[in-house]
N, C-alpha and C positions, 0 to 999 in steps of 0.2 A: 126704658122699655115701654113699648106700646101694647096695652092689653086690648085684644080685638073682640072680646066677648065678655059675658058676665053670667054668673050663676042664675038659673040652672042650665042655660044653653051651653055654658062652658063648665065642665066638671073636670078638674085636673086629675082626679083619681081614676078616671076611665082608663088611661094608659098605664096605670099601675096595678090593675086588677089581676093580671096574669103574667107568668114568667115570660111568655113569648112577646107580650106587648111591652113589658119593661125592657126586654132586650131590643125590641124594634126601635124604641125611643131613646136608647142609651146614647149619651153625647160623647162620653170618653171611654176608651177601651184600653185594657192592659194586655200586652202580648209578651210572650217569652222573649221575643227579639228586642223588647224595651229594657231588658235587664243586663247588667254587667256584673260578673262574678269577681270579687277581689280574692286574691290568694296571698298568704304570707309564706315566705320561703326561708328555709334554714339549711345549713350545711349538713352533710351526712352524719357527722359525729355529734350533732346536737341531740339531746335526749328529751328536752321539754317541748313535746309536740303540742299538748293541749293548753288552751288559754283559759285560766280559771275565771276571768272576768268576762269571757265571751263564750258561754256554753254552746257546744255544737260546732265551734270553729277551732281548727288546728293549724299549726305551722307545718308546711309541707317541704319534704326533701324534693329535689328536682324530679326524681322518679315518681313520687306521689303527685306532684303538680302536673306532670304529664298525664297521669291517669285521670285527675280531676278535670283537666282541660278536655280530654276525650269525652268524659261524662257530660260536661257542659255543652260541647259541640253536638252530641247526640240528642240533647234535650232542646236544641234550637237556640241556645245562647250564642251570641255572635262575637262577644268580646270578653276577655278576662283582663283584670288589672293586677299587676304584680308588685309586691312590697317585700323587700328583703330584710332579714334579721342578720345584722352584721356581727360576727364574733367580737367580743370585747377587745381581743388582742389586735384587731384590725382597725379599731376606732382611734382616731387621732384628733388633735385640736383643729387641723385643717382639712379633715375628711377626704384624704387623698384616695382612699379605696373606692370612692365614688367614680373615679375616672380610670380605674383599672379595667382594661378591656376583657380581662379574664375573671372579673368578680362574679359573685353568686348570681346576680340578676342577668348578666350577659350570658353566662352559661345556661341559665334556665330558659332564656328566650330561644336560644338555638335548639335546645332539646325539645321544647314544646312545639316549635315550628316543625320539627321532624316527626312528632307523634300526632299532632292535631293541626295540620297545615291550613285548614279552612277556618280557623278561629283567629280573630284579631287579638293582638297583644298590646295593652296599654301599660306604660311604665312610668313610675313616679320619678320626677326630677326634683330632688331636694336633698339637703345634706344631713338632715337629722338622723337617718339610720347609720351614718358614717362618722359623726363627730362625737368626741368624748364628752362634750358639754350638752349634747342633745338639741342644739338649735338648728334651724334650717339654713343657716348661713355661717360665714366666717366671723368668729367672735374676736374682735380686736379692740383692746382697751375697754373691755366689758360692754361693747356695743357691736351690733351686726353691721359689718361694712358692706353696704349695698353693691358697690361697683366691683369690688374684688369678688364678691359672692357670685354675681351673675356671669363673670368670666369663667369661673369654675363650673357653674351650672351648665353653661353652653358646652363645655368639654364633656360633662357627664351625659348630656343629651346626645352628643355625637357618638359616644361609645355604645350607647343603648340602641341608637338607630342603626349603626353599623352592624350590631349583633342581630338585627332583624325586627326590632320593635316597630309596630305599625303606627302607634299613637304615642307621642311624647307628651307627658302631662306634668308641667311645672306646677308644684304645689307650695312653693316657698313664699310667695307674696312679696318678692323683691321688685322694686321698680325697674322697668326696662328689660326684664329677662326674656320676654317673648320675642322682642326684636333681636336680641343677642342669639337666642336659640334658632330663630328662623334664618338668620344670616349664616350661622355656621353650617346649617343643613344645606343651604343653597351653595355655599362655597365648597362643600364636599359631595356634590352631585347626588344629594338626597332631597330633591325638591318636592317629592310626593309623600314624604313622611308628614303625617298629620300632627298638628299641635292642639291639644285640648288643655286650655288654661284653667287652673283653679283661680278664676278671676275674682270671685267674691268668697273668700275663705275667712270665716269669722273666728275671732278669738273666743271659742266656745268652751264651756265646761264639759262638753260631751265627748271629748277625745280621749279620755283616760284609758279605757280598755284598749284602744289602738296603740297607745304608747306602751302598755303592758305587752302587747302582741309583738311589737318590733324591738322591745328591749330598750326603749329610750326613756322610760319613766324614771328609773333610778338615777340616770345621769342628769335628767332635767331638774329634778328636785323641786324646789319651790319657785323657780324662775317661771316667767310667763313669756308669751310671744306677742304681747299687745303692741309692741313697737312696729310690728310688720303685718300681723293679721288684723282683720277689720273689727271695728267697734260694733258689737251686737246692736247698739242703739241706732246705727246709721243705715239708711236705705238709699238715699241719693248717691252716696259715695260708691255704692256697688255698681250703679249705672255708669259712673265715671270710670271705674276700674275696668268694666267690660268694654266700654268704648275704646279705651286706650289699648287693651290687649287685642281687640279686633283690628285696630289700625296697625298694630305691630306685626300682625300675621297669624293670629290664632284662628283656627278653623272652627273650633267649638269652645264653649265656656262652661264653667262649673260653678254651682252654688253649693256651699258646704257650711254647716249641716243643711238638712232638707226640711224637716218637719216644722222647725221653729221659724223658717224663712220662706214660707209659701208665698208671701206677698212679694218678696224679692224675686223669686222664680217667675212669678206671674208677670211682673212689670218688665223684667229683662227680656222675657220671650216676646211680650207684646211690643216692646220698643224696638228691639233689634232684629227680630224675625230670623235668628240664626240658631244653629243646633245648640240646644241648652241641656246640660246635664245636671242632675241632682245627686248628692251623695248622702245616702241614709247611713249616718256614721255609727261608729262602734257603740257609743252610749245609747243611741236610739235603738239599736239592735238588742243590746243587753237589757234594757228596760222591759222590752216586750218579752224576751225570754224569761226574765225573772218573774214577771207577773203571770205568765202562762204556767211556769213551773209551780207557782203557788195556787193555781186554779182560779186566778182572778180574771183572766182574759182567755178568750178563744184565740189561740195563736194564729191559726190559719186565717180566720175571719179578719183579725186585726191587721195582719201583715198585708193581705190583699187589699183591704180598704185603704191602708196607708200608702201603698204603692200606687193605687188608683188616684189618690189625692195628689201625689206628686205629678202624675200625668195630667190631671185636670188643671193643675196650676200652670202647666206649660212645659214641664220637663219632657224632653224627647227620649232620654235614656236615664236610667237610675242605677247607680252603683249601690249594691246592697248585699250584705252577708246572708240574706234570706234567698239569694238568687236560685240556688238549686232546689230548695223546697218549693219556692213560688213557681218555678218552672214545672215541677211535677204536679202541683195543685192545679195550675192552669190547664195542663194536659188532661187532667181528670174531669175538668169542666165545672 
């Protein structure tokens, strides 16, 4: 950086003296349209709506999800992301419920499209909500079989796209799945369905509350997903993953989690100049909620500062469980 002046001719505080001058010189902005609202879905007969490890977040029936989608649309949120809670009776070793065209998520897509037609719907493509073992792929001889998994993921993506999903979001971190999904969409006259790849999904300790929310934590037990999710120590590997997924046909890429990986967000955006998403994951959300509940943090201030940090790092859009609150706060000014 070249400094073109010196004190006292250059006083950096001048532009910080007033609200209007700070706004005038603000480099990064956070808008409601930068936010994506995630929703957890349950069947009508499920009774456990509230998620103890995620205060303020609930599981939604299809009817409730339609209402929340309308609220999000009214606030200016452009996209919602859907995550199903599969009844235990439908979970199997091979996750076949994922490709049922009448499963919970496909029915929810159709209903939401009827009630909130102007909001985009993003759907998760992974097998962990549907497998009895809780992994994102097919477990064969105690190992995830990559190639058999991606064949099933492509079928899962197809039923979701045929139900009306606007953005297909593979979150499984299997090799080659973006190419497989793109091909099946092309072969079935769905060339305009977007693919948002979880290209850099790290094997993080911050996913625990999410697994509680979708009911996969008990099945998952003490196993981990390190054989397919990224090593938190690695940065360059993330750039390689993004490059491969873009070559295979991804329209957008995701970095997950967000706060611990701002450097990865920054370098991916700088290097590829493509739509880049960040996921403020369940553990990040729950830490803020817990600290705020204890009076240790100002929730509104911390949430908006953190979301702004994701934008400053280079994220074009942020998936966050704070989306509805943040949208209201931004509307208040």
